C-alpha positions in Angstrom: 0.0 0.0 0.0 1.6 3.3 -1.0 1.9 6.2 1.4 -0.9 8.2 -0.2 -3.4 5.5 0.6 -2.0 5.1 4.1 -2.5 8.8 4.8 -6.0 8.7 3.4 -6.9 5.7 5.5 -5.5 7.5 8.6 -7.6 10.6 7.9 -10.7 8.5 7.4 -10.2 6.9 10.8 -9.5 10.3 12.4 -12.7 12.0 11.1 -15.2 10.4 13.5 -13.1 11.4 16.4 -12.9 15.0 15.1 -16.7 15.0 14.5 -17.3 14.1 18.2 -15.5 17.2 19.5 -17.3 20.3 20.5 -15.6 23.6 19.5 -15.8 24.7 23.2 -14.0 21.6 24.3 -10.2 21.2 24.2 -9.1 18.0 22.7 -6.5 16.1 24.7 -3.0 16.2 23.3 0.0 14.3 24.7 2.2 17.0 23.3 0.4 19.8 25.1 -0.6 18.0 28.3 -0.9 20.4 31.2 -1.5 18.3 34.3 -3.6 21.1 35.7 -5.3 23.8 33.7 -5.7 27.2 35.1 -9.3 28.4 35.6 -10.8 31.6 36.8 -13.8 31.4 39.0 -15.5 33.6 36.4 -15.2 30.7 33.9 -17.4 28.5 36.1 -21.1 29.2 35.8 -22.2 28.0 39.3 -25.9 28.4 38.5 -25.5 26.0 35.5 -23.5 23.6 37.5 -26.1 23.6 40.2 -28.8 23.0 37.6 -26.7 20.1 36.1 -26.4 18.5 39.5 -30.1 19.0 40.3 -30.9 17.4 36.9 -28.6 14.4 37.6 -30.0 13.9 41.1 -33.5 13.4 39.6 -32.2 10.0 38.3 -30.9 8.6 41.6 -31.7 5.0 41.9 -32.4 4.5 38.2 -31.2 1.0 37.2 -28.0 0.3 35.3 -28.1 -1.0 31.8 -25.2 -1.5 29.4 -25.5 0.7 26.4 -27.9 3.1 28.2 -31.6 3.7 27.3 -32.1 7.1 28.9 -34.0 8.1 30.9 -35.1 4.6 31.7 -31.7 3.2 32.6 -28.1 4.2 32.3 -24.5 3.0 32.0 -21.9 5.4 33.4 -20.9 7.3 30.2 -24.5 7.3 29.0 -25.6 8.9 32.3 -22.9 11.6 32.0 -23.6 12.1 28.3 -27.4 12.4 28.9 -27.0 14.9 31.8 -24.5 17.2 30.0 -26.6 17.0 26.7 -29.4 18.8 28.6 -27.0 21.7 28.9 -25.8 21.7 25.3 -22.5 20.0 26.0 -22.0 17.1 23.5 -19.9 14.2 24.9 -19.2 10.8 23.4 -20.9 7.7 24.8 -17.7 6.3 26.1 -15.8 7.1 29.3 -12.6 6.4 27.5 -13.3 8.8 24.7 -14.7 11.5 27.1 -11.4 11.4 29.0 -9.6 12.8 25.9 -11.7 16.0 26.2 -11.9 18.8 28.7 -9.1 20.2 30.9 -7.1 18.4 33.5 -7.7 19.5 37.1 -5.9 18.2 40.2 -7.8 16.5 43.0 -7.2 19.5 45.2 -8.8 21.8 42.7 -11.8 19.7 41.8 -15.2 21.4 41.8 -18.7 20.3 41.5 -19.6 19.6 37.9 -16.2 18.3 37.0 -15.9 14.7 35.7 -14.0 12.1 37.7 -12.5 9.1 35.8 -11.6 5.7 37.0 -10.3 2.5 35.6 -12.9 -0.2 35.0 -13.2 -3.3 37.2 -9.5 -4.1 36.8 -7.8 -1.6 39.2 -4.4 -2.4 37.6 -5.5 -1.2 34.2 -4.3 2.0 32.8 -7.4 2.5 30.7 -10.4 4.7 31.6 -13.4 2.5 32.2 -15.7 4.5 34.4 -16.9 8.2 34.8 -19.0 10.2 37.2 -19.9 13.8 37.9 -18.4 15.5 41.0 -21.2 16.7 43.3 -19.3 18.0 46.3 -16.0 18.1 48.1 -16.2 17.5 51.8 -13.5 16.6 54.4 -11.0 15.6 51.7 -13.5 13.4 49.9 -14.8 13.9 46.4 -18.4 12.9 46.1 -19.7 12.0 42.6 -22.9 10.8 41.0 -22.6 7.9 38.6 -24.3 4.8 37.2 -22.9 1.8 39.0 -23.3 -1.7 37.6 -24.4 -3.0 41.0 -26.7 -0.2 42.2 -27.7 2.0 39.3 -27.4 5.7 39.7 -25.9 6.5 43.1 -23.5 8.9 44.9 -20.2 7.5 46.0 -16.9 9.1 47.2 -13.3 9.0 46.1 -12.2 7.5 49.4 -14.3 4.3 49.1 -11.7 1.5 48.7 -13.1 0.4 45.3 -12.8 3.9 43.8 -9.6 4.9 45.7 -7.7 2.1 43.9 -9.1 3.0 40.5 -8.9 6.8 40.4 -7.3 8.2 37.3 -8.1 11.9 36.7 -10.5 14.8 36.9 -11.5 16.9 33.9 -13.4 20.1 33.6 -15.9 21.0 30.9 -17.3 24.4 30.2 -21.1 24.5 30.7 
């Protein structure tokens, strides 16, 4: 296969990823990876974040279902995607793909409305497999709402042993 066709094939594979990005979102780049982005408080619309969390809380105790069928049942990324879509933020239906968007934020600078990412069931994995929405920070714990396989939509915290071992990152999205 000559290089012209290889380049064309590469571009064809890249187009769906580019189509999923929102112009307001920054696409993750290994070359330009700031571990922590700087944010002014003026950039965070607390009223919208509170509305997002109130919307998400309406779905507490909804059952889990792989592939999501909102608003009847959710998987983790489907829940996050559904909640954010109500506020005109387009996210992919994959925790792994969503992790490539947004801005990195340290745990110390996490805020409600941020997304928190974990590995999947294998805590030794280096691949994102679970996502939730930060609801509050209290006594060194990050609380987040998410769709859990075992319990459906619930609130958990970052210090629970299951999540503590699987924490990967926090990302911020403009609402």
